C-alpha positions in Angstrom: 5.6 -33.0 0.9 7.1 -30.5 3.3 6.4 -26.8 2.8 8.4 -23.9 4.2 7.8 -20.2 4.4 10.8 -17.8 3.9 10.6 -14.0 4.4 12.8 -11.0 5.0 13.6 -11.9 8.5 12.5 -14.5 11.0 8.9 -15.6 10.5 8.6 -16.4 14.0 9.0 -12.8 15.0 5.7 -10.8 15.0 7.7 -7.6 13.9 8.8 -9.2 10.5 6.9 -7.7 7.5 4.1 -6.3 9.5 3.6 -9.7 11.1 2.3 -11.6 8.0 4.7 -14.5 8.1 4.2 -14.9 11.7 0.3 -15.2 11.3 0.9 -17.3 8.1 3.1 -19.5 9.8 0.9 -19.9 13.0 -2.0 -21.1 10.9 0.2 -23.4 8.6 1.6 -25.1 12.2 -1.9 -25.3 13.4 -3.3 -26.9 10.3 -0.2 -29.0 9.5 0.0 -27.3 6.2 3.4 -25.7 6.7 6.3 -27.6 7.9 8.6 -24.6 9.1 9.5 -21.0 8.8 13.2 -20.4 7.5 15.3 -18.5 9.9 16.4 -15.7 7.9 17.2 -13.2 10.8 18.4 -9.9 9.7 21.3 -9.5 11.8 25.3 -9.5 11.5 24.9 -7.9 8.0 26.9 -4.8 8.4 30.3 -6.3 7.2 28.7 -7.6 4.2 27.0 -4.2 3.8 30.3 -2.1 4.1 32.2 -4.5 1.6 29.2 -4.3 -1.0 29.0 -0.3 -0.5 32.8 0.0 -1.2 32.7 -2.0 -4.1 29.7 -0.2 -5.5 31.2 3.3 -5.0 34.5 2.1 -6.5 32.4 1.1 -9.6 31.2 4.6 -9.8 27.6 4.0 -8.5 25.6 5.1 -5.3 25.6 2.6 -2.6 21.7 2.0 -3.0 19.8 -1.2 -3.3 21.8 -3.5 -1.2 18.7 -5.4 -0.2 18.3 -6.6 -3.9 22.0 -7.6 -4.3 23.2 -11.4 -4.4 25.5 -10.6 -1.4 22.6 -9.5 0.8 20.7 -12.6 -0.3 23.4 -14.9 0.5 24.0 -13.3 3.9 20.3 -13.2 4.9 20.0 -17.1 3.8 23.4 -18.0 5.6 21.6 -20.0 8.3 20.1 -22.3 5.5 22.0 -25.0 4.0 20.6 -25.5 0.3 21.6 -29.2 0.1 19.8 -30.0 3.3 16.5 -28.1 2.0 13.8 -30.1 0.4 10.3 -29.9 -0.7 8.4 -26.7 -1.3 9.7 -23.1 -0.4 7.3 -20.4 -0.5 9.2 -17.0 -0.6 7.4 -13.7 0.3 10.5 -11.6 -1.0 10.8 -11.2 -4.9 14.2 -12.9 -5.1 16.1 -16.0 -4.0 19.9 -16.3 -3.8 21.2 -18.3 -6.8 22.6 -20.9 -4.6 19.2 -21.9 -3.5 17.3 -21.3 -6.6 19.6 -23.7 -8.5 18.8 -26.6 -6.0 16.7 -29.1 -8.2 15.2 -30.8 -5.0 13.5 -27.6 -4.0 10.2 -26.4 -5.5 10.7 -22.6 -5.4 7.4 -20.5 -5.2 6.8 -17.0 -4.5 3.9 -15.3 -2.7 4.2 -11.5 -3.3 2.1 -8.4 -2.8 3.8 -6.6 -5.5 6.7 -7.1 -8.0 10.0 -5.0 -7.7 8.8 -3.0 -10.7 5.6 -2.0 -8.8 7.8 -1.4 -5.6 10.1 0.8 -7.5 7.5 2.7 -9.6 4.8 3.4 -7.0 6.9 3.5 -3.7 9.7 5.4 -5.3 12.2 2.8 -3.9 14.3 2.7 -7.0 14.7 6.5 -7.7 18.2 6.5 -6.3 19.5 3.5 -8.0 21.2 3.9 -11.4 19.4 2.5 -14.3 21.7 -0.2 -14.9 21.5 -1.8 -11.3 17.8 -1.5 -11.7 17.6 -3.3 -15.0 20.0 -6.2 -13.5 17.6 -6.6 -10.6 14.6 -6.6 -12.9 16.3 -9.2 -15.1 17.2 -11.6 -12.0 13.8 -11.2 -10.7 12.2 -12.0 -14.2 14.4 -15.1 -14.7 13.5 -16.5 -11.2 9.6 -15.9 -11.8 9.9 -17.6 -15.1 11.7 -20.6 -14.0 10.0 -21.1 -10.5 7.2 -23.6 -9.8 4.6 -21.0 -9.7 3.6 -17.5 -8.0 1.0 -16.7 -5.7 0.1 -12.9 -6.2 -2.0 -11.1 -3.3 -4.1 -9.2 -6.0 -4.8 -9.0 -9.7 -2.8 -5.7 -9.7 0.2 -7.7 -8.9 -0.8 -10.3 -11.1 -1.0 -7.9 -14.1 2.7 -6.7 -13.4 3.8 -10.3 -13.5 2.2 -11.2 -16.9 2.5 -7.9 -18.6 6.0 -6.6 -17.3 7.8 -9.8 -16.8 6.1 -11.9 -19.3 5.0 -14.9 -16.9 2.2 -17.1 -18.2 -1.1 -16.2 -16.9 -1.8 -19.9 -15.9 1.2 -19.8 -13.5 0.1 -16.8 -11.4 -2.6 -17.5 -8.8 -4.3 -14.6 -7.0 -4.7 -15.3 -3.3 -5.3 -12.4 -0.9 -3.7 -12.6 2.5 -5.5 -13.0 5.6 -6.1 -10.9 8.5 -3.1 -10.6 10.9 -5.0 -11.7 13.8 -4.2 -14.7 16.2 -5.6 -17.8 14.8 -7.9 -18.7 17.7 -9.3 -15.2 17.9 -9.8 -15.2 14.1 -11.7 -18.3 14.4 -14.1 -17.0 16.9 -14.5 -13.8 14.7 -15.3 -15.7 11.6 -17.9 -17.9 13.5 -19.2 -15.3 15.6 -23.0 -14.2 14.9 -23.4 -10.7 13.7 -23.1 -7.8 16.2 -26.0 -7.0 18.2 -25.8 -3.4 17.4 -28.4 -2.3 15.0 -26.8 -0.4 12.2 -30.1 0.4 10.7 -31.3 2.5 13.7 -31.3 6.3 12.9 -31.0 7.1 16.5 -27.7 5.1 17.0 -25.1 7.9 16.8 -22.3 8.7 16.4 -21.0 6.9 13.5 -17.9 5.1 14.7 -14.9 5.0 12.3 -11.6 3.3 12.9 -8.1 3.7 11.3 -5.2 1.1 11.9 -1.7 1.8 10.6 1.7 3.3 11.5 2.6 4.9 8.2 0.2 8.0 8.8 1.1 9.8 5.3 1.1 6.8 3.1 -2.0 5.1 4.8 -3.7 8.7 4.3 -4.5 9.4 7.9 -4.2 13.1 7.4 -6.9 12.8 4.5 -9.3 10.9 6.9 -8.9 13.4 9.6 -9.5 16.4 7.4 -12.4 14.7 5.9 -13.8 13.8 9.4 -13.3 17.3 10.6 -15.3 18.7 7.4 -18.1 15.9 8.0 -18.6 17.0 11.6 -18.9 20.6 10.2 -21.5 19.4 7.6 -23.6 18.1 10.7 -22.3 14.5 11.0 -21.9 13.1 14.6 -18.8 10.9 14.1 -16.0 9.1 16.3 -12.8 8.1 15.0 -10.6 5.6 16.7 -7.0 5.6 15.7 -4.7 2.5 16.1 -1.0 2.5 15.5 0.0 6.0 14.6 0.5 8.9 17.1 -0.6 12.3 17.2 2.7 13.9 16.7 2.6 14.9 13.0 1.8 18.7 12.2 -0.8 17.9 9.6 -3.1 16.2 11.9 -2.4 18.5 14.5 -3.8 21.3 12.4 -6.9 19.2 11.7 -8.1 17.8 15.1 -11.8 17.5 15.2 -13.8 16.6 18.3 -14.5 12.9 19.1 -11.1 11.5 18.2 -9.4 8.8 20.4 -5.7 7.9 19.9 -5.5 4.3 21.0 -1.7 4.0 20.6 0.2 0.9 19.3 -1.4 -2.6 20.0 0.4 -5.8 20.0 -1.8 -8.1 18.2 -0.2 -11.2 19.5 -0.1 -10.0 23.2 -3.3 -7.8 23.1 -5.3 -9.6 20.3 -8.4 -9.6 22.4 -8.2 -5.7 23.0 -7.6 -5.2 19.4 -10.4 -7.0 17.9 -12.9 -5.6 20.7 -11.9 -2.1 19.3 -12.4 -3.2 15.7 -16.0 -4.7 16.5 -16.9 -1.3 18.4 -16.8 0.6 15.1 -19.1 0.7 12.1 -16.5 1.5 9.3 -12.8 0.7 9.0 -11.0 3.4 7.1 -7.8 3.3 4.9 -7.1 6.2 2.5 -3.8 5.3 1.3 -1.8 7.0 -1.4 0.0 3.9 -2.4 -1.1 0.5 -1.2 -0.1 -3.0 -2.5 -3.0 -4.5 -0.4 -3.8 -3.2 2.9 -4.0 -5.9 5.7 -6.3 -3.7 7.8 -8.9 -4.0 5.2 -9.0 -7.9 5.8 -9.2 -7.1 9.5 -12.0 -4.7 9.3 -14.1 -7.1 7.1 -13.3 -10.1 9.5 -14.9 -8.0 12.4 -18.0 -7.5 10.2 -17.3 -3.8 9.3 -18.0 -1.8 6.2 -14.9 -0.3 4.7 -13.9 3.1 3.4 -10.8 1.9 1.3 -8.2 3.2 -1.1 -9.0 2.6 -4.9 -5.1 2.2 -5.5 -2.8 -0.8 -6.1 -4.0 -4.2 -5.0 -6.6 -2.8 -2.2 -9.8 -3.6 -4.2 -8.9 -7.4 -3.9 -8.4 -7.1 -0.3 -11.9 -5.6 0.1 -15.4 -7.3 -0.2 -17.7 -6.3 -3.2 -20.8 -4.5 -1.6 -19.1 -4.0 1.8 -16.6 -1.5 0.7 -16.6 2.2 -0.8 -13.2 2.6 -2.6 -11.9 6.2 -2.6 -9.0 7.2 -5.1 -6.1 9.2 -3.9 -7.3 12.0 -5.9 -10.6 12.3 -3.9 -10.9 15.8 -2.3 -11.4 16.0 1.4 -15.1 17.4 0.5 -15.9 14.2 -1.5 -14.5 11.9 1.4 -16.5 13.8 3.9 -19.5 13.6 1.7 -19.3 9.8 1.8 -18.8 9.9 5.6 -22.0 12.1 6.0 -23.8 9.8 3.8 -23.1 6.9 5.9 -24.0 8.7 8.9 -27.5 9.6 7.6 -28.3 6.5 5.5 -28.0 3.7 8.0 -29.9 1.4 5.6 -26.8 1.7 3.2 -24.4 1.0 6.0 -26.4 -2.0 7.2 -26.3 -3.6 3.7 -22.5 -3.2 3.6 -22.1 -4.7 7.0 -24.4 -7.7 5.9 -22.1 -8.1 2.8 -19.0 -8.1 5.3 -20.6 -10.7 7.6 -21.4 -13.1 4.7 -17.8 -13.0 3.4 -15.9 -12.7 6.7 -14.5 -16.5 6.7 -12.8 -15.8 3.5 -10.7 -13.0 5.3 -8.8 -15.5 7.5 -5.4 -17.1 6.8 -6.9 -20.5 7.1 -8.9 -19.5 4.0 -5.8 -18.3 2.2 -3.4 -21.2 3.2 -6.0 -23.7 2.2 -6.0 -22.2 -1.4 -2.3 -22.1 -1.5 -1.9 -25.7 -0.2 -4.5 -27.1 -2.5 -3.0 -25.4 -5.5 0.5 -26.6 -4.8 -0.6 -30.2 -4.0 -2.9 -30.3 -6.9 0.2 -29.5 -9.2 2.0 -32.2 -7.7 -0.7 -34.9 -7.6 
């Protein structure tokens, strides 16, 4: 049976959806578990957007929410001929166009990190949309979830929304966290590698090395991390912080610029995969202090590298982390509380060592190979 992946954009482009469809498709092609990625390139949409906006304004509403409209979905799927498509389609977006969803020869699945209700609520996406439009979107989404072949949710947080808000049967929702967005060959080597030769139990091995990966500095909580590191240094910790992705050009961070901070800039994981993973493995603790987070792919990357994690206790992040290898911090935590955790890990290398051992023991579960094997077995089990 053919399996196809669909996403907002072209899954063969690493820039699509943070690279997630690209790395999923790469593993799928390598293992033979995916047949293709559907080309839903987001170009040439301007005429459709103008027409939709005019109709929306004339109806007395603000032209907000185009990406959830049937016109947008039809334009996005314009390169796909529904009648020519067969087998299983796994959609990483929360909606199909009706012309595709009504095709009986296609098994429609979803693989989502959050429902639109969660997106609108936790990310404030729906704030500017009128309530009637929002309810229509939810109704379409609910109908498709209930009439799909099944749903893969990346976390129990997303599953709760599907079951409690949309009324999907618990048995039809399968929790499968995503894999680390790292090239498959490199991910294989990381998963099979022996534990790092550095001794995290050594009291003399200083400084404590922290690493952050992310572009959206505010949502990902980089300002909170920098502030906590600054306080930890004042409290006596010897800490290094490596920052990948974000640039030192936001005022909050410039006001809090502790010593031993290194801005590594943006790194292309496809072209610079070796450099990216070397930086990960040079650290002790991967850090993400998001204010909102559906999952947090960097958490999977940190654990795959055998790192302990300082992660966000929000959204679906807990399911992206390894129990015993992560300390989860709520968005409400003060800088003093976070600094205290950093100072404790700096001083208590035994605790850090136990966390890294827990990460090493579970790191193979952080790969796309593991995630796709679960997806493949569930689909084929239901079709057996």
